[in-house]
N, C-alpha and C positions, 0 to 999 in steps of 0.2 A: 173300912179304916184298917191300918197294916193288925191291928189289936185282934181283929176276926178272921185273920189267916194263920189258924193253927191247925195243930195235926189232926182235932177233933173236925173241923170244918172242911178239910181236905180230906178226910176218909169219907165224911160225909157226901161231899161232891163227887167224889171217884163212885161211889154207888150210883149216883145218877148219871152219870155220863159213860159208865163202863158198857151198856149195851152200842155205843157209838163209835167206842175207838178200839184200837189194835193195843193188845199186851205186846209191846214190841222186845224182842229177844235180846241177851247180851251176850259178847262174845268175849270168853275168856283166851288171853293171850299171854305170851311171856315175852317183857321188853327184849330179851334176848334176838327175837325176832326183828327188832328195828335196829341192832346195833348198839344197844344199849345194854348194862348191866344185867345179869339176869333177876327178874322181879315179876310177880305177878300184875296183870294189867285187865282190867274189867270194862270192856266197850257197852255204852249203852246204845244199842243202835235206832234212836228216834226218828231217822230219815227214813225208816219203815212206816212210819205211822201214816194213816191217811193223811193226802193233800202233800206229805212228803216232808213234814216236819212236829215238833211237838206242838205247834201254836193250835192245832185242833181241839186239844184239851180243854186249852181257854176258851175257845170258840163255841164250843158244844156248852161249857159250862154257863156262859153268858145267855144264849139261846133258850136253854131250858131252865135257869135258876130266875130269870127275868122276866116281866110281861114284856112281850114283843107288840109294838101297836102295828096298827093297819098298815102303815107307812113304810115297814121292814125295818131293816138295819142297815147300817153304814159305817165303814169302817176305813181308816188309814194304816196304809204300811208299804214297807219297801217289797213285798210279794209275799212271803210265808204266812204272816198274818191274814193277810186279804184272802190268799187261797185258801186259808183254814175256814174262813168265814164264809167264804163262798160255798165251799164244799158243805159245812152244816146247816147253811141256809138251804141249799138244794136238799139235802137228806130230809130236813124239817118241814119243805115246802113254803119256806118265807122269802121275801123278794130281797135282795142287797145288793147295795151300790160300793163299790170299791174304788179308794182312791190311791194313785201311785205316783211316785215321784220319776223322775225322767233316769235315774240311776237304776231303775229296776231291769233286772234282765228279763230279755224275752223268753225264757223257760217258765219265772213266774209269771208274767202278765198272762203267756198263752194258758197256764194251766187255770188260771182265775176266767179268762172267758170259757175256757171248757167246762166250766160247773155252772155256768150262764147267769154270772151275776154281772151287771153294769159296770163297765170298766171307764175311769177317768184318769187320764194322765196329766198332771200340774205340775208345774215348777221343776226342781232339780232335788231338794232333798225332801226326808221322810218329813221335816218340818213343816214344808209347803204341802204336802197332802194331809198332812193333821188341820193345819188351818182351812184347807178347802173343804173339808170332810166337815168341821166345826160347822161351816156357813151352812153347808147341803142341810145339817140335821136343824139348825136352827130355823131354817126357811120349810121344810118338809114335814117334820115330828117323827122323821126316822130315829129309830134307837142307836146311840154309838156305842160300837164296841173297841173299846180302846185295846191297843196292840199290847201294853203293859200294866198301865198305871190305873189298873182295876181289881177291886178285890175279886170279882169271881173270874178273871182272867187270871190271876195269879194261885187262886185254888184249884181250877183246872189243871196249870201249869205243876201244880205240885203233886199231883197224882203220880207223874213220871218217879218222884223220890219213893213215893210208896211202893210203887212197882220194884224199883232197884233194890230197896231195901230188902224185900223180901226173896228177891233173886240173888242177891248177894249180900248178905246179913253183915260180912266181917270185913266190909272194907274201911279202910282208916280215911281215907282222905277222896274227894271227888273234886274233878276237874270239870269248869261249867261256864260257857260263853256267857258274855255278859253285853247285853245291847242296852234298850230300856229298864231290864231289870225283873223281867216278870218271870223268865225261867230261873234263874239263882236265886228271886224273892221266895218264890213257889217251894222250891228244892229245900231251901235252906229254912224256913219255917217249917217243913216236915221234918228234917233231921234235927232242927232246934239244938244244935250244937254235941249232937252223939258222933257225928261225923266232921271232920275238918274240911269244910267246904272253900275252895279255891276259886276265884274269880279269874276268869281270861279274858281279857281285852285287846285289840287291835291298837298298835302305838298311836295309830292315827284315829283313833275313836276312842276315847279315854274317858268316857262318861261316870263309869263308877267310881275309879282311880281319882279323877278332879272332885267328886262329890265328897269322898272321904277325905281328902286334903282339906278341903272348905269346909267340911262339917255340915253340908246342906248340898241339895242337887244345884250343880252350875251347870252354864254353857260349857260345852267343849266341842273339839275340833270334832268333823263328822266325813272323814275320808277313809282312803284304802279300797282294797277288793273286796272287803265285805260290808260295803258302805249299806247295801241294800237290806241289810239284815242285822248290822250291828253298830248302826251310826245314827240314833235318833239327837235330838239336839240335846238333850239331858237325862240322865237317869229318873226313874219314877220316884215319886214323894213315899209312896209304899214300900218300894223296893229297896231303897235307902235306909227307912227306917228297921228292916228286918236285917238287911246285910250290914248294918252298923253293930247290929248284935249278934249275927251268925257267922258272918264271914269272915274266915281269918285273915287273907291278905287277896291282892290282886295283883296279876303277873300279867305283865305288858309283852304282846309278841308282834314283832314285823311282818309285814305282808310276805317277805319272802320264806319265811317260817310257814305262813298260812297255808301259799301254794304247796310248797314242800311237803306239808301233814296230808293235803288232798292226794298228792302225787302217791305218797307212799301207804296211803289206805287204799288206793286203787290198785298200784302195783303188790302188795305184799299180802292184802284180804279181799281184792275185789269190791271193797265198799267204796260207792261214789257219793263223797260229802259236797257240799257247796263250801264257798270259804268261810264262811259264818258257822257252818257247820263241822268245819275243821279245826274251828281256833283252840279248841281245849286240847285237842290232839296235840297241836303244833307247839304248845306250850311243853309238853313232856317229852316230845323226841327233839327240838330244839336244845333241852338243858333249862330253859327258861324255867322250869319247875324240875328239881331235880328230888326224888323219893328217897328217903333214908332207908338201910339196910332193913330189909323185911317188912317195909311198907306195903300195904295193899291199894293200889291207887283204882280209883274207878274214873272213866272220861265220858261225858256225853257227846255222842256224835248228833248233833240234834236236828239237822236240815241235809237234806238232797236235792234240793231244786238246782240242778245246773243240766250242764250236758256234757254227755259222756267224752265225747270227742275231744274236749278240753285237755284230759288227759294223754292224749294221744298227739299232741302235736310233733312235727316232725323236726 
């Protein structure tokens, strides 16, 4: 239930998962470095987390807070959630089967295999992998670890908000990429309106935008360069309930802005981010989100499972 995803429960979950996750750093920058007006910006570098993204927080929350059956766990993912579950399962000695769609990047599939999980490639989109995972769970008795629409998943993801508030307590606004909504839901539940939370979605995968317009989760397009991390069929029910209350608004960014953000992060900061990981930053440097004078903005750089050569094309 979304009512269980509270600051108190997030703090309690953080205590449980703390021995298994990294406290990722923040990078203090000036927007003048990126050709924008002088203003402070704080980047939360969650691409430095175990398995390359924030997703490992929710993975450990599931495996440590729920009773895992002898059949182990199963997860469907565009890549990052699968890598996170595979990593957490490896650390805890649990068997894991991960279902991926054909759009998953080779870098993510290779990482999952390296963690020792059984890998299954099915269909084209994340929805196809979710359907195959559900069938596997029904037949095997494995525990499903949902990538976003699960209370434990969101409680784990909320711990990044707890860290960020401790390290950057004076933020006015936080830009957060949205796919299924687990990250923004957990973070928004932590801040509970005390910081302006802005969702950022690819124009070609507007899951939360469409849900807010319709007043409920609805099917959305699932395309674009960030499709392996930010393009489920629809936003999660739990995330929608929290976003409806605590997310200020959603900004849409085109693929070219996401690619530009990736390259800017690499060229100016030597930060490697995958498309989904750079989406929130894309809203800032493309001008889709324009800070007010004196506004202190935070940006989630939430994933780095890509190949660095992408940024050095001839």
